N, C-alpha and C positions, 0 to 999 in steps of 0.2 A: 377316683382318683384321675385313671386314665379322661374321663368322660370329662372332669374339672381341668386336669394339661392341657385337655384339648380344645376348650373351651378359651383357659387366654392365651393361649396359642394364636387362634383364633383373632381376637380381641385387638392383641397386639398388632397381627397383620392387617386389621381394621382401621386401628390409630395410626399405622404411617401411611397406608392407602389417603387415610383425610388429612393426613399432614399433607399430601403433595405428592412431591419429590423425592422423598424422603428414604426411601430403599435404596433408591439410585446412588443419592446424593452421599448414602454411608458408604457405597461402594466406593466412590470415587475420593483418590489420593488428596493430600489437603496443597500440592504443588502445581503450579502454573507456569511455565517458560513461556513467556513471550518475546520475540526481537522486533526490533520496527531498525529503517533506516531514518537520517538527520533530512528535515525539511516541513517544508510546510503542510504538506499534504500526508503528515503523520501527524497532525493536530492532535485529535483525537485522543490518539493514543499516547498523545502527553498528558491531556485533561482525565483523562481514567489512571493514570499511573498517579498523580499529581493528586487527587483526591479520591482515591481508593475505590472508583467506581464498580470494577468487577467486584471486590468483594463486599461490598453494599450488596450486589445484586444474588452473589451466591449467597449470603449469608439470609438471605429475605427468603431464597429458594433453599436452604434446609441445608448446607455446608458453610457454618459459619468461621471455618477457622482457617481457612484459602488463603495463602500465599503467594501472592503474583509475582513474579522473578522478571522483572521486565530491564532486555539489554539493548544495545545500539549497537549494529553489525551495518556498514558505513556500503556493502556489496550486494545485489540482490543472489548475486549468483553463489556468494558464498553462505548466504543464509540458507540458500536450499539445501546445498550439502549440510549446514546445519539440523534441519528438521528429517535431511534423509536418514543422518547418523544417528538420531532421537536425541542430540544435544537441546534443540529446542521443540515445545510441543507447537506454538503458533506463529506465522511468520506472519510480518506485514509487509508487505513489498508491493512492484507492479505487475499487476494481473499479467504480464509474461509469465512472469518467474513460474507462476501457476500454472500458465497452461501448456508451458514447456512437462511439467511434471504429468499435468492431466496428459495430458499427447501421448506418454509412453508405454501408460497402464491404467491411468483412471484413478491409484490409488491418493490421489489428494485432487480434493478441490477447495474452489474458496465457500468458507462460512457469510462472508459479507463484504459491499463495498466498503470503502473508507473515501477516499476524496479524490479529486479531481479539479486541478488550474493549469490555466496555461502556461504551458514551458518552454522556455527561450534558448534556442542556440544562438550565442555570443561571439564575436572575438576581437581579438584589438589588432587583427589584421587589416589592414585599413582598405587593401586592395581586393576582400570577400565582399561581396555585396549577397549573393545568392549563391545557395550551397553550389551552383556552376563553377564558383571561382575559390575553390579552395584546390590547394595544389598539393604537390605530396610530401612538402615538410610541412603543411597543418597539420598542428595535433589537438585533438578533439577528445575531452575530457568526458566521462561519461563514466555512471555507478557498474556497470558490467560491459562487455566487449559483444556484440552484434543480438544482446540475447535482454537488457533494459529493457526498459519505457522508452528511451530517448534514442536507443537503438531502433527500435522499433518506428518509431517517428522521422526519423534521418531516415530510414528504408521507402519509406512513404513519398516523403518532398521528393525524394532521389527518382523515384519512377514518377513524378509529377514533372519532374525537372526535364528530364531523359528520356523515357520513356520503358515499360514492364522492363522488367528482368535488371534493372539499373539499383537495385535497391543494394547489393553490398559495394558499389562503386566506392567509397571511402573507408572499407572495413579496415586497411591499413592505416589508418589516418588517426582513428579511434585508441585511445587510452583509457585504459580502467583504473580511474581512484575517486573516493570517496568527495561529494561535494563540497563538505569544507577545506579539504585538500585541494580541490578545484579553484575552488574561491581564489585562495593565496598564489597559487599557480599562475589562474588569468591576469590578477592584479600587477605582478610581479612580470614587469618589460622583457629580463633576460631569463625568463622561465621558456622553455622550449615546448610544454603545453603553450598556445596564442588562441584557443578557441574551451568555449565550456558549452554543454549543454545543460541548460540548467534549469533549478525548480527555485521558488518562489522561499524565506525570502532571498535567497544566495545573489538569484537573479537580479533583485533589486538593491541589491549591497554594489553587484559588480557593475550596475549602468552608472552607479553615481562616476565613476572614471571616465574621463574626457578621454580615454585609452581604447575605451570598451563600445561597443555598438551589438544591435538584434541584428543577426540574418534571417530570423524565420521565426515565426509565432504556432507552437501547434495547434490553436485554434483554427490559422487556415489553412494547415494541412488537414487537421480532422473535420474539419467542415462545421464545427461547434463543439460545444463542452462534452467530453467523456470523462467516467472513470479512471482514474489513471491507478491508482490504489487498492491494493483489498487484502484483510485479512485470509488466510488460508491454513490447513493442515490437511494430514493422513485422518483417512476413511478408519482405520483404526482409531488413531484418538478421538474422533469425534465418536466415534459408536461405544468407546467407553467413558463418553466425559459426559452426558448429554450438560449436568446441571451446567458446567463450563460453559459451554456451548450457551445457552440460554444467557447465565449472565452477562458472557461476553458481548452477546449480541446489545442485550437491555442497556450495559452498559456504554457502547459505540451507541445506542439510538440517544440515550444523556446525554451524552459529550455533543452529538452533534443538535441537538438541539438547542443548548447553551450556545454554542456558536450561531445560531440563528438566533439564539432572545436576546446575547447580552455578548456581541461580541469582540467589545474593550475588556471586558476579565478573561474571557478566551486566550486573547493578543496579550494582556497582562502575565498571565500564569505561562504561557508559552515566552514570552521573553525573559520572565523571570530565571526559567529553567536552563535556554538554553544561552543566554548573553549574546543575542546577535545585533550584531551594530544595524538594526532599523531601529524606528520612531513606535509609538504605540498606537500613532495616528494612520502613519503609512500603514501597516498589517491591519487593521481595522477597516481602512479603503479595499484593503486586497480580500478580506475575510466576506466585505460586502458584496464585493464583484459579481456583477450576473453570469458572470463565466466562472464560478468557484460552485464546485460539488464537495460537500459533506455531509454524507448519506450514506446508511447503511445496503440501501438498495441502489444495487447497481445500475449503471447510466448508460448505455452504447458500448458495453465493452466485445457485445460483435465484433465488432468493429475489427477487435484485434484479432480475435479468433478466426475469421474469416483473411485476415492477413498474413497471418501465420502458416494457414492452412494452406492457401494460394502458394506461397514462398518456400513451402515443403520442413516447415520447422516443427509442423506436426502432424502427422499422418492424418487424424481424421477429425472430420470439419463438424462443430457441432451444430445440429439442427436448431438449437435453441441455446441461450442462455442458462437454462435450470440444468442443461446438462454436465454442464461443471461447476455449480452451484450446488449446497449443501442445500434440503428441504426444507430448512428452519426457514428461510425466507422465501417460499416459492408463491406464496399468498403475496407479495408484494408484486407492486408496478416497474419490474425491472426491463430488462435490456442487455 
């Protein structure tokens, strides 16, 4: 009987191994909590939620009852606190938020890149033509003061305009506010916020106002396209949930492929969810722009790490993008 029992256990083990990731899947919980910010650089997340792509790939990997809970948090800083507190499992925010935590102790890393599009710094102050023209009364809206991707780009632009060390020159002008609310503020001539470091499609909506004009384009500051947003999580969560991570990356790849192959459908899904005041054709043109990135493979993210290291926001300068990205995508041509 003992021999039969041992044989039975062996057969069960072999069956699980042949099933692929079944043992790991069985050990993982059914809930997966993911948060994103608003804007077109979170398009894949919208598609993944609406088409239940994470659930689809999780089921194929042996986790059929996954319940993915999506939420929107307008500030990357607030989302960082949510990750630290354990309120969410994964954040989709700007690369800078991930790097700040990675730089502290390496307890978080990027799971994958997400997207990058040109960001515009807009104003309704007719006297502001460049970053040199902002005065003490100008208020610049961005998602997180000093730590958002917009703040990083603004710091780089200030150093280009005024010289090394000038990155904090407009820190006191920054106001932390989510993009949808910033749009409303910028379009209100009586609101104290008269500038917004925006993202698509909000910047496209804002530029339709005759009162608003662009001060700078992130492409000019960065010298070309770069990944702006990424998905990241703690080492503890990634280690405990290999199936969820693999399913997430597969879902992200599928959403990215949809954008590349059928941008109209992607645009229609996005606008049906967000109700934003931009046409499908306008959004499709943005998605097809050669300066737009929608890919899990991170591109030129080291420029953020190098800048943040140089100005002292992170103590350790990574030698490679692979230092702050989990191994799941190390086989890709990232940077």
